[in-house]
C-alpha positions in Angstrom: -6.5 12.2 -22.1 -4.6 9.9 -19.9 -2.4 8.1 -21.2 -0.4 4.6 -19.6 2.2 7.4 -18.1 -1.1 8.4 -16.3 -2.1 5.5 -15.5 1.0 4.9 -14.0 1.4 8.2 -12.3 -1.5 7.9 -10.4 -1.1 4.1 -9.4 2.7 5.4 -7.8 0.7 7.9 -5.9 -2.0 5.2 -4.1 0.8 3.7 -3.3 2.6 6.5 -1.3 -0.7 7.2 -0.2 -1.4 3.4 1.2 2.3 3.3 2.3 2.0 6.6 4.7 -1.7 6.0 6.2 -0.2 2.8 7.3 2.5 4.1 9.3 -0.2 6.8 10.1 -1.8 4.0 11.5 1.9 2.2 12.5 2.4 4.5 15.1 -0.8 5.8 16.7 -0.8 9.0 14.9 -3.8 7.9 13.5 -6.2 5.6 15.1 -7.6 3.9 12.1 -10.4 0.7 13.4 -10.8 -0.7 9.5 -8.0 -1.5 7.0 -10.7 -0.7 4.7 -8.8 2.7 3.1 -5.3 0.8 2.9 -7.0 -2.0 0.9 -8.8 0.0 -1.7 -5.6 2.3 -2.3 -2.8 -0.4 -3.0 -5.3 -2.6 -4.5 -6.4 0.3 -6.4 -2.4 1.2 -7.4 -2.1 -2.4 -8.3 -5.2 -2.2 -10.9 -3.6 1.6 -12.3 0.0 0.1 -11.8 -0.2 -3.1 -14.3 -3.3 -1.6 -16.6 -1.1 1.0 -17.0 1.8 -1.7 -19.1 -1.0 -3.3 -20.8 -2.1 -0.4 -22.5 1.6 0.9 -23.2 2.4 -2.5 -25.0 -1.2 -3.4 -26.5 -2.4 0.4 -27.5 -5.4 0.0 -25.3 -6.8 -0.5 -22.3 -6.8 -3.7 -20.5 -10.2 -5.8 -20.6 -9.9 -7.2 -17.0 -11.4 -4.7 -15.0 -10.2 -4.5 -11.6 -9.4 -8.3 -11.6 -5.5 -8.0 -10.4 -4.2 -11.6 -11.3 -6.3 -11.4 -14.4 -4.0 -8.1 -15.1 -0.6 -9.4 -14.6 -1.2 -12.8 -16.3 -2.4 -10.2 -18.9 0.3 -7.6 -18.5 3.3 -10.7 -18.7 1.5 -13.0 -21.7 1.8 -9.1 -23.2 6.0 -9.5 -22.8 6.3 -7.9 -18.9 8.9 -9.8 -17.0 7.7 -9.8 -13.3 10.6 -12.3 -12.1 7.1 -12.8 -9.2 8.3 -15.6 -6.9 5.4 -18.0 -6.2 4.7 -16.5 -2.2 4.6 -13.3 -4.3 2.1 -14.6 -6.4 -0.2 -16.0 -3.5 0.6 -12.6 -1.6 -0.9 -11.4 -4.7 -4.3 -13.6 -4.9 -4.3 -12.8 -1.3 -4.9 -9.0 -2.3 -7.0 -10.2 -4.8 -9.7 -11.9 -3.0 -10.8 -9.1 -1.4 -9.7 -6.2 -3.8 -10.1 -8.0 -7.8 -13.7 -8.9 -7.8 -15.1 -5.8 -6.0 -13.0 -3.1 -5.0 -16.1 -1.2 -4.0 -17.1 -2.8 -1.5 -13.2 -2.5 0.1 -14.3 1.3 0.4 -17.2 0.2 2.8 -17.5 -1.5 6.4 -17.6 -5.3 6.5 -17.5 -6.3 9.5 -16.4 -9.6 11.6 -12.9 -10.7 11.7 -11.1 -10.5 8.5 -8.5 -12.7 7.0 -4.7 -11.2 8.4 -3.1 -8.9 5.9 0.2 -8.6 4.9 0.3 -5.1 3.8 3.8 -4.6 3.9 4.5 -7.5 1.4 2.2 -5.7 -0.6 3.7 -3.1 -1.3 7.0 -4.2 -1.1 5.3 -6.2 -4.1 4.1 -3.4 -5.8 7.5 -1.7 -5.6 8.8 -4.4 -7.8 6.5 -4.2 -10.4 7.1 -0.4 -10.9 10.6 -1.6 -11.4 10.0 -3.6 -13.8 7.5 -1.5 -15.6 8.6 2.5 -15.8 12.2 1.7 -18.0 9.1 0.2 -20.6 6.2 3.0 -20.4 9.1 5.4 -19.5 12.5 4.7 -20.3 14.1 8.7 -20.8 12.9 9.5 -17.3 14.2 6.2 -16.0 17.3 6.4 -18.0 17.9 9.9 -16.8 16.9 10.5 -13.6 16.2 6.4 -12.3 13.6 4.8 -10.8 10.8 6.0 -8.4 11.7 2.8 -6.5 14.8 3.4 -5.8 14.4 6.7 -5.5 12.5 7.1 -2.5 13.2 3.9 -0.7 10.1 1.6 1.5 9.5 3.6 4.6 10.8 1.8 7.7 7.7 0.2 9.0 8.1 0.0 12.6 6.4 -3.4 14.9 3.2 -2.7 16.0 2.8 -1.9 19.4 1.6 -4.6 21.4 -2.1 -4.6 22.5 -2.4 -3.4 25.8 -4.8 -4.9 27.9 -7.7 -3.0 29.7 -5.8 -3.2 33.1 -2.4 -2.0 31.9 -3.5 0.7 29.9 -5.6 2.3 32.7 -2.6 1.5 34.9 0.1 3.4 31.9 -2.8 6.4 31.6 -2.6 6.8 35.4 1.1 6.6 35.4 1.1 9.2 32.6 -1.4 10.8 34.6 0.4 11.4 37.7 3.4 12.7 36.2 1.6 15.7 34.0 0.5 16.3 37.9 3.8 16.3 39.7 5.3 18.1 36.4 2.9 20.7 36.4 3.6 21.3 40.7 7.7 21.8 39.6 8.3 26.0 39.5 9.2 26.7 36.8 12.4 27.4 35.7 13.7 31.4 35.6 
């Protein structure tokens, strides 16, 4: 049977997966045209971490299904000192609007222009909650090896590359292709 520490560990795994997916997209190691995978992973991370705390303190799984704001409110009413700023709460409300009501929709294609999403703020906020929750759920581990949130530093998020116009992209590709052709014509060094 899953215990609160299992929820917490799974929440951490979802957070790390979201961070690495986000980085791969920013570095253009992975071409993603939709943000739903990142959105689903980070929302699931918040949900599991908050439910882990509530389950640990109350002895019962949280009654709020996927509403992240309600889960946070429940965790705080059960003694979790989050020390969240107003901006951090606003970021969580923004995530909740996209994930909290119907998380299954975050897994499917949505067309049209969506809201601007601040994934980096969500990642750092989730790490902050983990930093507050882990000592409650696993005090021995937190005391003996230190918090994972401190051991595994957040990735250094690069500034997204500037979007190119069609003309700039064609010019860049042409220049790269011509350079490759010139390199192929050079005799190999012996």
